[in-house]
C-alpha positions in Angstrom: -24.4 69.4 27.7 -22.6 66.3 28.8 -25.9 64.3 29.0 -26.8 65.5 25.5 -23.4 64.1 24.2 -24.0 60.9 25.9 -27.4 60.5 24.5 -26.1 61.4 21.1 -23.5 58.7 21.3 -25.8 56.1 22.6 -28.3 56.9 19.8 -25.7 56.4 17.1 -24.5 53.1 18.7 -28.1 51.8 18.7 -28.4 52.6 15.0 -25.1 50.9 14.3 -26.2 47.7 16.1 -29.5 47.6 14.2 -27.7 48.2 10.9 -25.2 45.5 11.7 -27.7 42.8 12.5 -30.3 43.7 9.9 -28.9 46.1 7.4 -28.2 45.3 3.8 -24.6 46.7 4.0 -23.4 44.0 6.3 -20.9 41.7 4.7 -19.5 44.6 2.6 -15.8 44.2 1.7 -13.5 47.1 1.8 -12.0 47.3 -1.7 -8.4 48.3 -0.9 -7.8 46.0 2.1 -10.2 43.1 1.6 -11.5 43.6 5.1 -15.0 42.3 5.5 -17.9 43.2 7.8 -19.4 39.9 9.0 -23.1 39.9 9.8 -24.5 38.2 12.9 -26.6 38.4 16.0 -23.8 38.6 18.5 -21.8 41.9 18.3 -19.6 44.1 20.4 -19.4 47.9 19.8 -16.1 49.8 20.1 -16.1 53.5 20.4 -12.7 54.8 19.2 -12.1 58.4 20.3 -8.5 59.3 19.5 -6.2 57.7 16.8 -2.8 58.8 15.6 -0.5 57.9 12.8 3.1 58.9 13.4 2.0 61.2 16.2 -0.6 63.0 13.9 -4.3 62.5 13.9 -5.7 61.3 10.5 -7.4 63.9 8.5 -11.2 63.9 8.4 -13.2 63.0 5.3 -10.6 60.7 3.9 -10.7 57.0 3.0 -8.8 55.9 6.0 -10.2 52.8 7.6 -10.0 51.1 11.0 -10.3 47.4 11.2 -11.0 45.1 14.2 -9.2 41.8 14.3 -9.4 38.5 16.2 -6.1 36.8 15.6 -5.6 37.4 11.9 -9.3 37.6 11.0 -11.1 40.8 10.4 -14.4 40.9 12.3 -15.5 44.5 11.4 -14.3 47.7 9.9 -15.4 51.3 9.6 -14.2 54.5 7.9 -12.2 56.7 10.2 -14.3 59.6 11.5 -12.8 62.7 13.2 -13.7 62.6 16.9 -15.6 59.4 17.2 -15.3 56.2 15.1 -17.9 53.5 16.0 -17.0 50.1 14.9 -19.2 47.0 15.3 -17.2 43.7 15.7 -19.0 40.4 15.0 -18.8 37.5 17.5 -19.2 33.7 17.6 -22.9 33.1 17.2 -22.3 29.4 16.2 -22.8 30.4 12.6 -19.5 32.2 12.1 -16.1 30.6 12.5 -12.8 32.0 13.5 -14.3 35.1 15.3 -14.2 36.0 19.0 -16.2 34.6 21.9 -16.8 36.2 25.2 -13.5 37.2 26.9 -11.3 37.0 23.7 -8.7 39.7 22.9 -9.0 41.8 19.8 -6.7 44.2 18.1 -7.0 47.1 15.6 -5.3 48.1 12.4 -5.6 51.3 10.3 -5.4 51.7 6.6 -3.8 54.9 5.5 -5.3 55.7 2.2 -2.8 58.5 1.4 0.0 55.9 1.1 -2.0 52.7 0.6 -0.6 51.1 3.7 -1.9 49.1 6.7 -0.4 49.7 10.2 -0.9 48.0 13.4 -2.5 50.2 16.1 -0.8 50.2 19.5 -2.3 51.2 22.9 -0.7 51.9 26.3 -3.7 50.4 28.1 -5.5 47.1 27.5 -8.1 47.1 24.8 -11.4 45.8 26.2 -12.1 42.2 25.4 -14.9 41.2 23.1 -18.2 40.6 24.9 -21.8 40.0 23.6 -23.8 43.2 23.0 -21.3 45.3 25.0 -20.2 48.9 24.3 -16.6 49.6 24.9 -14.5 52.8 24.7 -11.0 52.1 23.5 -7.9 53.8 24.9 -6.0 56.1 22.6 -4.6 54.1 19.6 -1.3 54.8 17.9 0.2 53.6 14.6 3.9 53.9 14.0 5.3 53.5 10.5 8.6 52.4 11.9 7.0 49.4 13.7 8.9 50.5 16.7 7.2 50.4 20.1 5.8 53.6 21.5 8.0 55.8 23.7 6.8 56.3 27.3 5.3 59.7 26.4 3.1 58.1 23.8 4.9 59.2 20.6 6.3 57.2 17.7 9.9 57.3 16.7 9.4 58.2 13.0 13.1 58.1 11.9 15.1 55.7 14.1 18.2 56.1 12.1 19.1 59.3 14.1 18.2 57.5 17.4 19.7 54.0 17.1 19.2 53.1 20.7 15.5 54.2 20.5 15.5 56.3 23.7 13.8 59.3 22.2 17.0 61.4 22.0 19.9 61.7 19.6 23.1 62.0 21.6 26.4 60.4 22.5 24.7 57.2 23.7 23.6 56.5 20.2 27.2 56.8 18.9 28.3 54.5 21.7 25.6 52.0 20.6 26.8 52.1 16.9 30.4 51.6 17.9 29.3 48.6 20.0 27.5 47.1 16.9 30.6 47.6 14.8 33.0 46.1 17.2 30.9 43.1 17.8 30.2 42.7 14.1 26.4 42.8 14.6 24.4 42.2 11.4 21.7 44.6 10.3 18.5 43.1 11.4 15.0 44.0 10.2 13.8 47.3 11.8 17.2 47.8 13.4 18.2 51.4 13.5 21.6 52.9 12.7 22.1 52.4 9.0 22.0 56.1 8.5 23.4 56.2 4.9 21.2 53.3 4.0 23.9 51.1 2.5 22.8 48.0 4.3 25.8 48.2 6.6 26.4 49.7 10.0 29.9 51.1 9.9 32.2 54.1 10.7 30.5 56.2 8.0 27.2 56.0 9.9 29.0 57.0 13.1 30.5 60.1 11.4 27.2 61.1 9.9 25.5 60.8 13.3 28.3 62.6 15.0 28.0 65.5 12.6 24.2 65.7 13.2 24.7 65.8 16.9 27.4 68.4 16.9 
C-alpha cells in the first residue's frame, strides 16, 4: 500500500514537471494575488503535506492558493489541495532574473480566499533549499493571522490581547506585564498585545478587563 502511494505521488510529480516546462498554462497569473507561474527548464518541486491557518487546516475545494517566494518574488503557485499540494518553483536558467539558484532559500505564503488575505507561512524546521530538478517534501506549514511567532507546541496565538506576554496562557503574569508597560509609559507598538478594549492605549482599563477575564 505504501509503495502504491509513493508511485502515485511520483507519477503526479512527473506530470507537474512536464506541464511546467512544456504546458500551455505556465506563466498563468493568479487573478487575486498577482502571483505568476514562471516557465523555464530548471525547476524544483515542493510537496506540501500539511498546512494550517490559525491552527485549522484550510477547507478542500476552495480557492486558497500557496505561493513559493524567493526574496519578494513569486516563483510558482498552486491551488491548495487537501492532503497534498504539489508546487513547482522556477529557478535561474539564465533566461529568468530574480529567481533562485542552487542552494538559495525560499519561503511560502498562503492566500485565504474566504477573507481575501495573504499570510506568511511559518515552519518549525528548515524548508529545503531550491535545487535543480529536485523533489522536496516541506515540513508542516503554519499561517498565523496575528503575525506572532508560533508557540512551542506549533499553535498560533489568535487573540493575543488576552495573552499580552505571549506565553500561551492568560494568567497573573499577563497582568504584571501590562502594569510594567503602564509604569514605564511604553507606547503601543504594531502587533503589541494588551490593548484589550482597543482604544489605542494600554492603561488601567485593560488591566481591569483582563483581571475580570482571569477571575
